[in-house]
C-alpha positions as CSV (number, residue, x, y, z in Angstrom):
1,M,56.3,-147.9,-145.5
2,T,56.2,-151.4,-145.6
3,E,58.3,-154.0,-143.2
4,K,60.4,-155.2,-145.9
5,A,61.2,-152.0,-147.1
6,K,62.4,-150.8,-143.5
7,E,64.3,-153.9,-143.3
8,D,66.6,-153.2,-146.6
9,N,67.4,-150.0,-145.6
10,H,68.8,-151.3,-142.4
11,K,73.0,-150.6,-142.4
12,P,75.0,-152.7,-139.4
13,G,77.2,-150.5,-137.2
14,K,80.4,-151.6,-136.9
15,P,81.2,-154.3,-134.3
16,W,82.3,-153.7,-130.6
17,T,84.2,-155.6,-128.6
18,T,84.6,-155.2,-124.6
19,V,87.6,-154.3,-123.7
20,G,87.0,-154.7,-119.9
21,V,85.3,-153.5,-117.4
22,F,85.9,-151.0,-114.3
23,D,84.8,-150.3,-111.2
24,S,84.9,-146.5,-111.5
25,Y,85.3,-143.9,-115.0
26,E,89.0,-142.8,-113.4
27,N,89.8,-146.3,-114.2
28,A,88.4,-147.1,-117.3
29,Q,89.3,-143.5,-118.5
30,N,93.2,-144.6,-117.4
31,Q,93.1,-147.9,-119.3
32,I,91.9,-146.0,-122.6
33,M,94.9,-143.6,-123.1
34,H,97.0,-146.4,-122.6
35,L,95.0,-148.3,-125.2
36,I,94.8,-145.1,-127.4
37,A,98.7,-144.6,-127.2
38,A,99.2,-148.4,-128.2
39,A,96.8,-148.5,-130.5
40,P,96.2,-144.7,-132.3
41,T,93.9,-145.9,-134.8
42,Y,90.8,-148.0,-133.3
43,D,88.1,-146.5,-131.8
44,F,87.0,-146.4,-128.0
45,K,84.2,-145.7,-125.7
46,I,83.5,-146.1,-122.5
47,R,79.7,-147.1,-120.9
48,R,77.9,-147.8,-118.2
49,S,77.3,-151.1,-117.5
50,G,76.5,-153.4,-114.8
51,D,73.7,-153.1,-111.8
52,G,72.6,-149.5,-111.1
53,G,75.5,-148.2,-113.8
54,S,77.3,-148.6,-110.9
55,Q,80.9,-150.0,-113.7
56,F,82.4,-148.6,-116.6
57,T,82.9,-151.1,-119.8
58,I,85.2,-149.9,-122.2
59,T,84.9,-151.0,-126.0
60,V,86.8,-150.7,-129.2
61,S,86.5,-151.2,-132.9
62,Y,88.9,-152.0,-135.0
63,T,86.9,-151.3,-138.4
64,H,88.7,-148.2,-139.8
65,L,87.0,-145.5,-142.1
66,T,87.9,-145.3,-145.1
67,L,87.3,-141.7,-147.5
């Protein structure tokens, strides 16, 4: 497969926006519960960040899936 063919098959993923950074997973999870209550149709995720994975970042995707 040529380099051009590889590039043509790539589809960009959902755009994710950072909502906040927390020092503990429990604080991030608590914030996500409030965000889900306010906007249940958005997608949220928590990922490790910071020096050595010591912080937790909440990101949100505002795109909606259509079937």
